[in-house]
KOLLO-322710 format. One record per residue (C-alpha): z, y, x; residue number from 1; residue in three letters. Coordinates in pm, 1 decimal. Each point is the difference from the previous one (the first is absolute). Layout:
residues N
[[Z, Y, X], NUM, ala]
...
This chain:
residues 104
[[169.6, 75.8, 887.2], 1, met]
[[-96.7, -307.9, -185.3], 2, thr]
[[-304.9, -214.1, 34.9], 3, val]
[[-105.3, -68.5, -363.2], 4, leu]
[[-295.9, -160.9, 63.2], 5, gly]
[[-317.3, -84.6, 210.0], 6, arg]
[[-352.2, 123.6, -171.3], 7, leu]
[[-361.7, -105.6, 56.2], 8, pro]
[[-135.0, 162.1, 356.6], 9, gly]
[[351.0, -20.2, 156.8], 10, gly]
[[132.9, 292.8, -186.8], 11, phe]
[[381.0, -17.1, -54.1], 12, leu]
[[176.0, 136.6, -327.8], 13, leu]
[[330.0, 180.6, 96.0], 14, val]
[[248.9, 171.2, -151.4], 15, glu]
[[198.4, 268.0, 194.0], 16, gln]
[[345.0, 194.4, -86.7], 17, ser]
[[190.4, 312.4, 107.7], 18, val]
[[293.8, 154.5, -102.2], 19, ala]
[[-43.0, 361.1, -94.2], 20, gly]
[[81.3, 295.9, 204.2], 21, pro]
[[385.3, 158.1, 50.6], 22, ala]
[[-186.5, 343.9, -5.9], 23, ser]
[[-382.6, 15.5, -147.2], 24, tyr]
[[-223.8, 190.1, 143.9], 25, ala]
[[-342.1, 102.6, -154.1], 26, thr]
[[-147.9, 109.2, 324.0], 27, ala]
[[50.3, -354.1, 151.3], 28, ser]
[[-8.1, -269.4, -278.7], 29, pro]
[[149.5, -316.3, 73.0], 30, pro]
[[-216.2, -284.2, 41.9], 31, thr]
[[-23.8, -381.5, 17.9], 32, ile]
[[-135.9, -185.2, 295.1], 33, ile]
[[-137.3, -367.7, -93.7], 34, phe]
[[126.5, -165.2, 328.2], 35, thr]
[[-84.9, -354.0, -68.4], 36, asp]
[[-381.6, 101.7, 18.8], 37, leu]
[[-166.7, 32.0, 356.9], 38, ser]
[[-242.9, 212.2, -93.3], 39, gln]
[[-101.2, 278.5, -300.5], 40, asn]
[[101.4, -15.4, -351.7], 41, val]
[[-292.0, -61.0, -211.0], 42, glu]
[[122.0, 113.2, -336.8], 43, gln]
[[339.5, 114.7, -179.2], 44, val]
[[15.0, -179.1, -320.5], 45, leu]
[[335.5, 140.9, -121.6], 46, ser]
[[313.7, 208.3, 29.2], 47, phe]
[[344.4, -60.1, -141.9], 48, thr]
[[315.7, 205.7, 67.2], 49, ala]
[[371.7, -138.7, -147.5], 50, ser]
[[78.4, 302.3, -185.1], 51, asp]
[[-315.8, -12.1, -180.1], 52, glu]
[[-200.9, 301.2, 162.6], 53, arg]
[[-331.6, 22.3, 57.4], 54, gln]
[[-149.9, -6.2, 332.7], 55, met]
[[-320.9, 138.1, 100.2], 56, thr]
[[-215.7, -74.4, 290.9], 57, leu]
[[2.4, 277.0, 270.4], 58, ala]
[[-164.8, -172.7, 277.3], 59, gly]
[[-109.2, -353.7, 160.2], 60, leu]
[[-85.1, -42.9, 360.5], 61, ser]
[[34.5, -337.8, 145.9], 62, gly]
[[286.8, -149.5, -112.8], 63, arg]
[[185.9, 314.1, -61.6], 64, thr]
[[19.4, 71.0, -376.2], 65, leu]
[[124.4, 387.0, -40.1], 66, thr]
[[89.1, 53.6, -409.6], 67, phe]
[[173.0, 253.8, -238.4], 68, arg]
[[251.5, -44.7, -204.0], 69, val]
[[-35.1, 212.5, -349.6], 70, arg]
[[240.8, 32.1, -285.3], 71, gly]
[[353.5, 89.6, -75.7], 72, asp]
[[59.3, -161.4, -328.7], 73, asn]
[[-22.6, 335.0, -196.4], 74, asn]
[[-231.5, -18.8, -362.1], 75, pro]
[[-356.9, 87.0, 68.8], 76, ile]
[[-31.1, 381.3, -55.7], 77, gly]
[[312.6, 116.3, 147.8], 78, thr]
[[67.5, 119.4, 356.6], 79, ala]
[[-38.8, -284.4, 256.5], 80, gly]
[[-218.3, -210.5, -245.6], 81, asp]
[[-63.4, -393.8, 112.7], 82, pro]
[[-356.5, 128.4, 141.0], 83, gly]
[[182.7, 218.9, 262.5], 84, asp]
[[107.1, -129.8, 354.3], 85, glu]
[[393.3, 16.9, 58.4], 86, val]
[[131.2, 291.8, 175.5], 87, ala]
[[80.5, 24.2, 335.8], 88, asp]
[[331.8, -112.2, 134.5], 89, thr]
[[33.8, -233.6, -317.5], 90, thr]
[[195.2, -316.6, 111.7], 91, asn]
[[-203.8, -330.0, -49.7], 92, leu]
[[173.8, -224.9, 232.9], 93, ser]
[[153.2, -229.7, -296.4], 94, gly]
[[-410.3, -98.3, -145.9], 95, asn]
[[-202.9, -226.4, 149.1], 96, thr]
[[-395.8, 58.8, 27.6], 97, tyr]
[[-213.4, -274.0, 4.4], 98, arg]
[[-401.0, -88.4, 47.6], 99, ala]
[[-191.7, -244.2, -65.8], 100, leu]
[[-341.7, -18.6, 272.6], 101, ala]
[[-230.1, -232.6, 121.3], 102, tyr]
[[-141.1, -4.2, 349.1], 103, gly]
[[-58.8, -172.6, 362.4], 104, arg]
């Protein structure tokens, strides 16, 4: 994790990245744990993916963010359009997923 800066009120601006799973599972979506924070994440500011897929927030508890990976690079309107969650067992291990957040 990278601490990018300190904000008023004792908050930290942080970035954390993880490699994608080798076998994506919709039943247990991947997580990012903000290890430099000692308390809860206050807000997630952005998600980025090295493969340009979209990510959506599935849950936030304490310092742990759970996310879903969307899109399979097919044109909109075809089977597997970019809004769809990637299929189970998709290998995403070559991709990096980053989140920017602040908290304490």
